[in-house]
LOBAMI-762363 format. One record per residue (C-alpha): residue number from 1; residue in one letter; z, y negated, x negated. Coordinates in steps of 0.05 Angstrom, whole numbers, m for minus. Example, Ala and Ser with C-alpha at 12.3 -4.5 7.8 and 13.67 -1.06 7.14 Angstrom:
% LOBAMI-762363
num | residuo | pz | py | px
1 | A | 156 | 90 | m246
2 | S | 143 | 21 | m273
This chain:
% LOBAMI-762363
num | residuo | pz | py | px
1 | M | m23 | m367 | m141
2 | R | m58 | m336 | m201
3 | P | m29 | m268 | m216
4 | D | 2 | m260 | m284
5 | F | 1 | m197 | m328
6 | E | 63 | m167 | m294
7 | Q | 34 | m177 | m225
8 | D | m32 | m146 | m247
9 | Q | 7 | m86 | m273
10 | V | 44 | m78 | m207
11 | L | m20 | m83 | m167
12 | S | m54 | m32 | m213
13 | A | 6 | 15 | m205
14 | A | 4 | 8 | m129
15 | I | m71 | 22 | m128
16 | S | m65 | 82 | m175
17 | G | m9 | 111 | m131
18 | I | m51 | 109 | m68
19 | P | m79 | 180 | m73
20 | K | m9 | 210 | m79
21 | V | 19 | 169 | m21
22 | A | m43 | 186 | 21
23 | K | m33 | 261 | 9
24 | L | 40 | 256 | 27
25 | I | 25 | 219 | 91
26 | A | m30 | 269 | 108
27 | L | 22 | 324 | 105
28 | I | 63 | 291 | 160
29 | R | 52 | 309 | 232
30 | A | m5 | 268 | 261
31 | E | 39 | 234 | 312
32 | D | 86 | 211 | 257
33 | Q | 33 | 184 | 210
34 | P | 28 | 115 | 242
35 | R | 102 | 104 | 229
36 | A | 94 | 127 | 157
37 | L | 36 | 79 | 147
38 | E | 77 | 22 | 177
39 | A | 134 | 38 | 129
40 | A | 85 | 39 | 70
41 | E | 57 | m28 | 92
42 | R | 127 | m58 | 96
43 | S | 142 | m32 | 27
44 | Y | 78 | m62 | m2
45 | L | 93 | m128 | 33
46 | E | 163 | m128 | 3
47 | T | 132 | m115 | m66
48 | A | 85 | m174 | m56
49 | H | 143 | m218 | m38
50 | G | 181 | m193 | m99
51 | L | 122 | m214 | m142
52 | G | 126 | m284 | m114
53 | Y | 70 | m281 | m64
54 | E | 84 | m319 | 1
55 | G | 55 | m319 | 71
56 | T | m20 | m305 | 73
57 | E | m23 | m285 | m1
58 | A | 30 | m232 | 10
59 | D | m5 | m207 | 73
60 | E | m72 | m203 | 36
61 | W | m40 | m166 | m23
62 | A | m9 | m114 | 23
63 | S | m71 | m110 | 66
64 | T | m115 | m95 | 6
65 | I | m71 | m36 | m12
66 | M | m67 | m12 | 60
67 | V | m142 | m11 | 71
68 | R | m149 | 37 | 13
69 | L | m88 | 78 | 34
70 | R | m113 | 86 | 106
71 | A | m182 | 107 | 82
72 | Q | m154 | 158 | 35
73 | T | m104 | 184 | 85
74 | D | m159 | 194 | 136
75 | S | m200 | 233 | 85
76 | A | m143 | 271 | 52
77 | V | m155 | 346 | 49
78 | I | m93 | 388 | 59
């Protein structure tokens, strides 16, 4: 599927929101962070499905966001 303008906007918004989400997750107790990351991934996957992505495409969309989110969460300074 070729993303249209609306899908591009949603992806851009998700990417631009990563620093804020990362900082919030970094504020959570370390033992609770994996659950927060799983919840974020489910949310991004639901967003991908809402945009019409199916199966592997949805997984790749959410995975792209999560790679960046995990990296920023790991390096977030509190």
